[in-house]
C-alpha positions as CSV (number, residue, x, y, z in Angstrom):
1,A,100.4,100.6,108.8
2,A,102.0,99.1,105.5
3,E,100.5,102.1,103.8
4,N,102.4,104.5,105.9
5,Y,105.5,102.5,105.4
6,F,105.3,102.6,101.7
7,L,104.5,106.5,101.9
8,K,107.6,106.9,104.0
9,A,109.8,104.8,101.8
10,A,108.6,106.8,98.6
11,D,109.8,110.0,100.5
12,I,113.1,108.7,101.1
13,L,113.8,107.0,97.8
14,T,112.6,110.4,96.0
15,Q,115.5,112.2,98.1
16,I,117.9,109.9,97.0
17,D,116.6,109.6,93.6
18,D,116.2,105.7,93.4
19,K,113.7,105.4,90.4
20,I,113.5,101.6,90.7
21,G,112.9,101.7,94.6
22,I,110.2,104.4,93.9
23,G,108.6,102.1,91.2
24,N,108.4,99.1,93.4
25,T,107.0,101.3,96.4
26,Y,104.4,102.4,94.1
27,I,103.4,98.8,93.2
28,G,103.4,98.1,97.1
29,L,101.0,101.0,97.5
30,G,98.9,100.1,94.6
31,F,98.1,96.5,96.3
32,T,97.6,98.0,99.7
33,K,94.9,100.5,98.2
34,L,93.3,97.6,96.1
35,R,93.3,95.4,99.2
36,K,91.6,98.2,100.9
37,G,88.9,98.5,98.1
38,E,90.2,101.7,97.0
39,R,90.5,100.5,93.3
40,A,91.0,104.0,91.5
41,I,93.7,105.3,93.7
42,G,95.4,101.6,93.7
43,C,95.2,101.4,89.9
44,S,96.6,105.0,89.8
45,Y,99.7,104.0,91.9
46,L,100.2,101.1,89.6
47,Q,99.9,103.4,86.6
48,R,102.6,105.5,88.2
49,A,104.8,102.6,89.0
50,R,104.7,101.7,85.1
51,K,105.5,105.4,84.1
52,T,108.5,105.4,86.5
53,F,109.9,102.3,85.0
54,E,109.2,103.5,81.5
55,D,111.0,106.8,82.3
56,T,113.8,104.8,83.8
57,N,114.3,102.5,80.7
58,Y,113.7,99.7,82.9
59,P,111.7,96.9,81.0
60,R,111.6,94.3,83.4
61,G,109.8,96.5,85.8
62,V,107.3,97.8,82.9
63,G,106.6,94.3,82.3
64,E,106.0,93.2,85.8
65,V,103.5,96.1,86.1
66,D,101.8,95.4,82.8
67,N,101.2,91.6,84.3
68,H,99.9,93.4,87.7
69,L,97.8,95.8,85.7
70,Q,96.1,93.0,83.7
71,R,95.8,90.6,86.6
72,T,93.9,93.3,88.7
73,G,91.9,94.5,85.8
74,C,93.4,98.1,86.0
75,R,94.0,98.5,82.5
């Protein structure tokens, strides 16, 4: 259920162009996939979150995702 809510949120946030919200949603999707054992997809969502924050020039978000990437071994 969480995955569906994150996907719906990503659609809504894309429509209103909320880049920080989208990045945070990608983090949620990444962890949801990792918990389900879908490592490649989970890591991909975390990388997308990092790219979104980087493109938005949001260093705090980039640092947060870098910590997640390191902790999960997705790097």
